[in-house]
N, C-alpha and C positions, 0 to 999 in steps of 0.2 A: 504495500499500501504506499501509496508517495502523499505525503502533506503538502499542500498547495497553499501559498499565500503570495501577496501582491503588494506592490509601491511603486512608487512613482521613479526611485533613482535607486539602481543595485549597485552599492559600493562593494568592490572587492579590493581587499587589504585596508589593516586598522594601524597602517603606519601614519604619521603626519600627515600624508597627503591625503588618505580617506578620511580621516577624523576630522581634518579642517575643511575639507568639501563637506562632509555632513554637517559641521555647525555652522556653516554659511548657507547652506541649504535649509537648514531649519529655520534659521533668521528671515528666510523668504517664504517660509510655511510650504516647504517641499519635503515630501516623506521620502525617506531612504533607509535603507538596512544595510549595515556594513557588515561583511561575512571575512571571517579571518581563520585562515587554516590553524593559526597556533593557540595555545591557550593565553590568557592575557597575563599570566606571570611571565611567559617567555617574552610576549612584546613589550611588558613595561619594564624588562631586565635587559634588552639589548642596547648594546654601549654605542653610542654614537656621536659625533661631533656636534659643534653647538653655537656657531656664530652666526647670530641672527641680523640680517640687515634690518634699516626701520621700518621697510614696506611690510617685513614679515611681521616684525612687533604690532606694528599698526594692524594687521589683521587679526593677531589675537587679542588685540584690544577689541577691534570690532566685535568679536564673538564671546568676548567677556570672560576670556582666560587666563587673562595676562596679570592677575594679582600677584602672585607667589614671584612671576618673571622680575616685576618691578622691585619687591623687595629683596629677592635673591641674586638676581641678573647682575652682571659685571660689566658697566658700561666702559667701552675703549673708545677714546677719540684719536687714535692712532695705531700703528705698529711699527715695528724694528726690522729692520734687514741688516744681518749681520754677514760681512764678506772677509773671511778669512780672519774673523775677530774682532774688526772694525765695523761700529754699528752705527747706524743712521735711521734717525725716525723719520716716518710718513706720519704728517699731522692731518688726518681726515677732518678734523673740526676747521683747522685755519684754511683747508684747500678747498673743501666742498660744504662746511657747515653742518655735517652731519657724523653720527658714529654709529659702532654696532654695539651689541649687546652678547656677553657669553654666558649663554644658559644650554645646558645638553639637550640635544634631542631626546634624550630620556624622560627628562623631565617636561618637556615640551609634550609628549606623548600621553604620560601619566595625567597631566591637565586636561587634555583633551578627552581623554577616555573619563577621568571624575565627572567632568561637566556633562558628557554626554549620558552617563548613565545615571547621574543626578536628576535630568531632565526626564528620564523615562524612554530615553531614544534607545532604539534596539543595536545591539551589536552579537552577533551571531559566532561564538568562539569555536574552535575545533571543528570547521566546517572542512570536511575531507572532500576531496573527490571533486573538487569546483568545476564546473563545466558551463561554458557558454553555448548558447543555441538562438538561432534566427534573428542573429545581428543586422540582417539586411532587411528586416523585415519591421513594420510598424509597432511589433510586440514581440520584443526579445525576450528572454527567460533565462534563469540561470537554475541549474540544478547542481545538488552538493549532499553528501551523508554527513549525519551526526549522531553519534551513537549507535551506527548500524541502521538508523531509519531513511529512507529516502524523503529529500525535499524537493519543492520547484517553487521557485520566486519569480512570478511574472512582474514585469515593469516595463517602463516606457523608453528608459536609458540605463546602460550599462556605464560606470566608471570604473575603468581598469588601473586601480591604484596599488597593484599587488607585486611592486619592485621588477627589478630585473630578470629575475628566474620565475615570474607567475604565469599564471595560464593566459592573462588577458592580451597580450601582444601577440603570444601563438594563434589567436584566434583572428587575426587579420590573415588573410589569404595571402601567400607567398609571392604570387603574382603582382601583388598590389603592395607589399610592406618592402621598403626600401633601408637598409641600416648603414651606418658611417660609422667607421671604429679604429680608433688607435690604441693598441694595447701597448704599453712602456715596459722596457726591460729591465725594471726594477720595482721593487715595493717598498712600504715603511712597515718598519719594525716599530711599533708603539709598546709604551709601557704604562700604565694608569697606576699613580700610587698616592695615598694619605699623606702627602705632603705640601707645604705652603709653594706654592710657585716661584720660580726665580726673578719674576719680573711682573708689574701690574699688566703688562700688554703682551701679547703675543710678540716671539722673535723668530724670524725666518732666517734661516743661516745656511749659506754658499760656503762650503769647506772642500779643500781638496780632496778629504776621505769622502765626501757627499752631503747631501742635504741634511739640515736639521731642523725641529721645530719645538719649540718651546711654548706650551699651551696650558691651559687649567680648565677645570671643572667649576670649583666654587676658591675661596680664600684658603680652602683647607686640602684640597684636592689637585692636583698636576697629570697632565697629561702630554708627554713626549714622544717625539718620532726621529727616528731617524734613516736615511737611504738604506736600502740593503738589497741584495740579489733577491731575485724569485725564489731561488732553491734554499734560503736562509731556513736552518733548522733553529728553532728557537732555543735548543737544548744547549748550542753552540754560543747561547747568548744569557749568561747567567747575570743577574740583577746587578752585580760589581763591574762586571765589564761594561753592560749597557751605558751606567752610570758614567762610567770612565770616558766613554766613547762621546757621549753627549758633551760631557765638561770640555771636551778637545774641540767638537764641532761649534759649540757656542761660543769658544773665544774665553781667552784669559778674564776679561772684564765681568764675565758671565759667571764662570766658572766657579767662584767661591759661594755662589749664592743659590747654587744648584743643591737643594738637600735629597740625599739618598734615601731612600726607604724599601720596604719589600713591595713588590709587585702586586697590586689587586688582580690585574688583568694584563696577558702580554700576547701579541699576535703579530701577524705578517699580514699584512693587506697588497695584493696587486693595484695597481694604477690600470685605470682605461679611460677614454673618451667615447662615447657612444651616443647616436642620435637614431631614432627611429622615425621614418616619416613615411605616410602621415600619421597625426596622431589622434585620428579618428576615422571609423570606417562604420558605414550604415548608422545603428543606434550605438555602437561602442566607443567611449573617448577614453583614450590614455592620459595619464597625467603623473607626474614624478619618476621615480625609477625604471617605470614600467616603460617609458619613452626615452629616457635619457641618463646617462651617468656623467658626471665630471670627475676629474682628479681632484683628490681634497685640497689641492695648494690652494684656490681660490675660494675656498668655504661657501660655495656656491650650491650645495646639492640639497639640502633642505629648503633653501631660499628657492630654488627653481620650482621645487615642488609647492611651494607656497603659491607663487605668481602663477603656476599652472590652474591651480584649484581657485584661485581669485578669478581668472579669465573665464573658467569651466562653470563656477556658479552662476556668473553673469549670464553665461550663453543657455544654462539651462533653465533659467527663471525667464528669458526672452522665450524661448519653446513653448515651457510648460505653463507660464503666467501670464505673457502675454500675446500668446498664440502667434510667436515670429517664428517660423522654423528656421529663417536663414540665420537666426543667431548661432545657432551649432555650427553652421558651415563656417563662420568666421573664426570660430574657436583654434583649431590647429596652427591655420596662418598665423594668427596672432601670439600664439603660445611659443610657436617653434622660432618666431624671430627673436624673442627675448632669449631663447635657449641657445640659439648660435651665437650671441654675443657674451654670452656667461661662458659657453664651451671655448669661445677665443679667447676669453681672459685667463681661463684655469688652464687652458694650452699654454700661454703665453708665460704665465707663472711659473707653470712646471719647467719648461725650458730654460726661463732665465737662471732659477736658482739650483737645479740638481747637475750633479755630476754626470754630462752625457758623452763627453769626448774626449780623446787622449790630449794631455797636458801639450801645449802649444801647437796643435791643429788650428786650422783656420778658424772651424766652429768655437773651440774655446776661447780664441782671440774676440770673436763677434759677441760671445756671451759677456766677457769682460768689458767689452765695449760697450754693451748694452747696460750693464750695471753703471758702469762709469756714467754715462748719459742721465739714466735715471737720477742719480745722487746731484749731478750740476744742473738737471733743468725742473724748474718748478712745473712748467706743462707735464712734462712725463709723470712727475709725482702726483699731479691733480687728474691725468688721465688713470693712474693707478688705482687713486683713492675713489675716484667717481665709480669705477668698478667694482672695488671692495666693499664700500658701502651699500651698493645697489643701485643699478639703473632703474628709472621711474619704471612703475606698475602700468 
């Protein structure tokens, strides 16, 4: 027996994209059900980055879930770039009048889940074997299993917010979907520890041994990364060795402020740039990592998900409330225009700061010249700052 239900929008995935879309739709009086393959505890425990653009913060304010963010988030008016230990600060406020907020994606997810459940809005946890049907028709539907029972969810639109490995993008026929990808020949070895940050702002470091990043999640929790090979074995990097390499790459001025401590989490993350187009097909609309991935260098992943769903909520409201089906047609091109700009910035930042070429090669000299130009040009610094704090929605 199949249990059957209906809603206006079926949202696949309870990451920030799906949860924020659900909140934006609820504000517009549009019914939505979120289907999530994992358990709530798993979703809330996923460790992710969390540098939020002003536009993302404004969206969280709009849906009424930014109270804890404003109490606990760390406002950053700039960032530092270190080259072989020499540090220079890019002043976001002076250059753009804007800032960013460091607030973990894990916390954003928890806040959105708490608000949705408090409002009595549905999230189906542990929805297994999710499959999309009739997305080319005016009445698509989604099937899934839960606790061994079969379920069918009828809807007007399906929002695929289920990440890079989800089922939504795969539902678009291969003859229609085009993908663009660059896989980088290195990864990031990251460590999370309950220690105070070495600086009140992020430090991006370019060093002969490779890139490093000093980041944080709170005044008492730090997140550090170093560039590493893709075949790196974490067992070869005990905490003591990793702390030593971080101090070396961040430079002698920063090293004394790096407080070592036992790792809460340690992992190697590959880097890739990826875009899928179109972001819509029939009644299926993709958002967030289901449609695009950026390397973390530019801090754009969560923020792109936010801009996607801001556009998508407006498009769905136009179709479902204003009777304007052309609003849906405009979603993909508008979202992709911003996606490609963020992809460009993340690609540029990655190429600027990582060790990619042999010493004294033409490419390495170009990299050095680019950094020298950045530090000597206010216009170049403004371009970096404008992209980092976020292009207009």
